[in-house]
C-alpha positions, -999 to +999 in steps of 0.1 A: +034-684-380+045-689-344+055-662-320+085-664-296+079-677-262+072-651-235+077-652-198+040-661-193+045-692-215+071-706-191+056-732-168+083-730-142+082-707-111+103-703-080+087-723-051+070-747-075+071-783-064+086-806-091+094-843-096+128-853-109+126-876-139+162-884-147+197-884-134+211-895-100+181-879-081+154-894-104+122-902-084+128-874-058+106-843-053+118-808-045+111-772-050+125-748-076+147-721-060+163-705-090+157-705-128+181-697-157+156-694-186+183-686-211+202-718-203+171-739-197+182-749-162+167-748-128+180-752-092+158-776-072+162-780-035+157-816-024+158-833+010+189-855+008+200-875+040+178-851+060+194-820+047+182-795+021+204-799-009+204-778-041+208-796-074+210-780-108+189-797-135+177-791-170+140-784-174+137-816-194+147-835-163+117-823-142+079-822-143+054-806-120+048-827-089+015-841-082 
């Protein structure tokens, strides 16, 4: 019998450094700035052309950096 996931089971945190795995920004690193746990999406700020740029991604498209 499994129990529902709790907040403490969620691996993602604001400020966490992540690596983007898929999509047009694949291969780039950034930091999580916002999380929508219900939708399974995160906003990651990346450095794009020398400017901080927010991109919205699914949690499946990222992994912890490092």
